[in-house]
C-alpha positions, 0 to 999 in steps of 0.5 A: 683611374687611380695613379699611385702616388708613390710610383708618380714620386718615383717616376718623376725622380727617375726622369730627373736622374736621367736629366742630371749630369753633375751637381755641386754644393755651390751655386754657379752662374755664367754670362751664357744664356740659358736658351731653350732647345727647339731641335732635340728631344726633350721633356714637355708640358702638355696642357689639356682642357678637361671637359669633366672638370674634377680630376684629382691625381692625389685622391681616392674619392670616388664620384661619377664626374671624377670617374668620367674624368679618369676615363678621359685622361687614361684615354688621352694618356694611352693615345699619346703613349701609342703615338710615342711607340709608333714614332720612336724613329723620330727621336734623336736619342731613342735610347733615352726612351728605352732607359725611361721604359726599363726603370719605369717597369722596375719601379712598377714590379717593386710597387706593393701597393695594390689598392692604387692604379698605376698608368700603363704608360712608361712615358707620360703622366699627369703632374697637375690638375686644377678645375678644367686644365690638366698638365701631363708630363712627357719625353717627346721628340720635336716631330711629335709636338705639332701632332699632339697640339693638333688633337681635341682638347689639347690647349698647348704643348710647351717645352719644359724649361727652368724659368723660375729662380730663387729670389736672391738679393744679389745680382749675377750680372752685376757681379759678372760685369764688375769682376769680368769673371768667366762665371761666379760660384756663390758659398752661401752663408760662409764664414766671415774670413771668406765673405770678407774677401769678396765684397767691399767695405761693409757700412751699416749706414748703408747696408741693413744686413751684412752678406755672408756669402763668398763669391768667387770665380767658378774655376776656383783655382782649377789646375793652379798648384798651391805649394804649402811648406809648413809643419804637417798635413792630413788631407783625407777627410771631407774638406779635400774629398774632391780629388776626382777634380784636383790633386791633394797630396803630401809632396815630401817630408823634410828631415835634417834638412833632407827631403823624403818622398817615400811614405806620403800620400794624404798624410805627412809630418807629425806635429801637435800644433796642426798648423799645416792642417789649418793652413791648407784648409784656408787655402783649398778646403771645400767649405772653408778655403778660398780656392777649393779647386786648386791642387794642394801640395804639402811639404812637411817640416819637423817642428820642436816642442816650442813651435820652432823649425830648424833653419836646415829644414826651411832650406831643404824644403825651399831647395826641393821646390826650387829643383822641381818648380818646373813640374808645377803649374803656376805654382803659388808657395805658401810659407806661414813661417817666419823669424827675425834676422839681420841682413848680413846673417848667412841665413838671410842671404841664402833664404833670399836667394832661394826666394828670388831664384824661385821667383824667377822660375815662375813661382809666386811666394805668399808669406805671413807678417807675424803677430808681434804687434809691431811696425816692421819699419821700425825695428833693426832686424828683418822678418823673413821671408816677409820682408823679402822684396820677391814675396807677398807678405800678408798681415791680418785685420780685426774680425773676430766675429760677424759683428765686430770688424771695423777695417782696422789691423788686428792689434796683434798683426805686425804691420808696415810698408813691407806688408803688401796686403791684409786678410782676415786674421780670425778664422773658422775651419775643419781638420783631421787629426788622425785621418779618422776623426774630423774636428772644427776649429777656430784660430787666429794669426797671420799664418791663416791670413796668408793662405787665404790670399795664396787661394785667392790668388789662385782663383784669379789665375785660374779664371785667366788660364791663358795669361802669364802671371809674375809677381808684379802683375799679381801685386798690381792686381791685389793693389788694384782690387784693394785700393778702395778697401783701405785698412789702417792702425794708429800709424799705418795704412794697408789694403784689404785682400779682395778677388775683384768683386766690390759690390756690397749687398744686404741679405734683406735687400734694404739699403740706405744709399746707392752705389757699389757699396749699397747693392749697386743700387741706381742713385736715380731709383729713390724708391729702393733707398730707404730712410734709416732712423731719422736720417734722410737720404743724403744729397751726395748719394752719387758719391757712394760709388766705386771708380772700378766699374769693370758647449763642446769641450775645447782645448787651446794651443798657443805658441809664443810670439817669434824671436831669435833663439841661441844656437842649440848644441848642433850650431843650427839656429831655429826660427819660430813659427809665426804666432797662431792661437787655435781652439778645438771644438767638437761640434760646429757653432752657428754663425 
């Protein structure tokens, strides 16, 4: 008997399709055990003793032994096929057999290769044959298994299971135990602005190869609302294509301080800076954002030629959020816009009052520290909204490449005691310019550090849906997660944003130390600790632990540093968008 190779592939594919419910780009793992089903219908591997030895599934060779083997296997397949047909009533879900049969017959009718034999069975076929052992694959009820096992030349009938895994250098159980997440997803070979947020400090003296993966709770911000007040938004492209599982839309346009909610959907606002588009991608983009399952709402503000935003528009956008805050779920408001003011300025007072009122209603406001290279503690004016007590102010760390990060505050980032946390300053992402073309971008600035933290907070919230979060509790979580990840500059220190995972892995599984910063390798397992160069394994290895167990064409657009501008003709003071540098590229560079 000859088997049609193409048909076998099609049949295997069809059976797999019936089993598949949903697929995701990222790998997802949980604490739940994958127990083998012992009660319901399932797919089985039938191990057969072939007394005629040679049986080739994918060969047209002809010899006597092979023909005898074919007759034997064909006869066995026919017997089991008849058994299945006569005992359909033993299946808990016989409709699946009907589906398999229907699809199988359709594939046979479409098969034009008349030189090969197609099995008469719709339910069973060989998948492997070596020497005297043949393996058949079939969909069986539990009642049929013992009957088949009792037949001559049947070695065993074993339920098919996913018992093999890819050899990964990371340990899922260690990650779940440390983070206490419900389950974990892994975005492999992610951009550095993501990977830095889900591991402790990388030390080349402990780790042989930097781990580019981004590890995060699988809820990924599910049901958490991130509101972004910024320049403009285009959501109709790949980075926000998963709208079946979340909401992504423009909430409002602000013009002249008045909010308009007409003519909005996936696009709102007009700006040559594409600032809001990048901010949104960092917060919730599928590949480049920290929370790719969070709901994203854009509120667009008009932006002047020099990257300025009028105070009346800032107040108008915040007023809309304030009056509608109860319609959002655990809202996180990202404001990557700032300017310097005195405490007695009326805009300072009104702005702070709105921030406080939104916070009191349950909103969490995340802001950018700016890019003036200054210690905010040493100047007379205040950068708002960063320095308001009821915001989470985010600075930037130096991370231009995978090989250049010393956990220092970026030289361009503002810093000081009012900056709550630091996140990557340099980013890579993707935006849509006109709802048709999609381009890749590189950028830098605390404007993009802030939304990384907004998304990170959303993932923490979504992993704990029953917990009530306040600004105080969120700051405590950020402080706890980052307490061992200190970043510094010449006259200040801060903490690096972290989502709770501190284990540092080496992609080649080679470590020069032990503990949480060396793949969580046991300090007693000296066989796993390599000697680097002429160095020996240090005697104090057990101290290396964490106390927390639980050439494309390009165009560059740059805005100037924020400063106070004189009143314009309408008497409205303007505030500059926090400095950003953006480079556009047509092709996706390699990491």
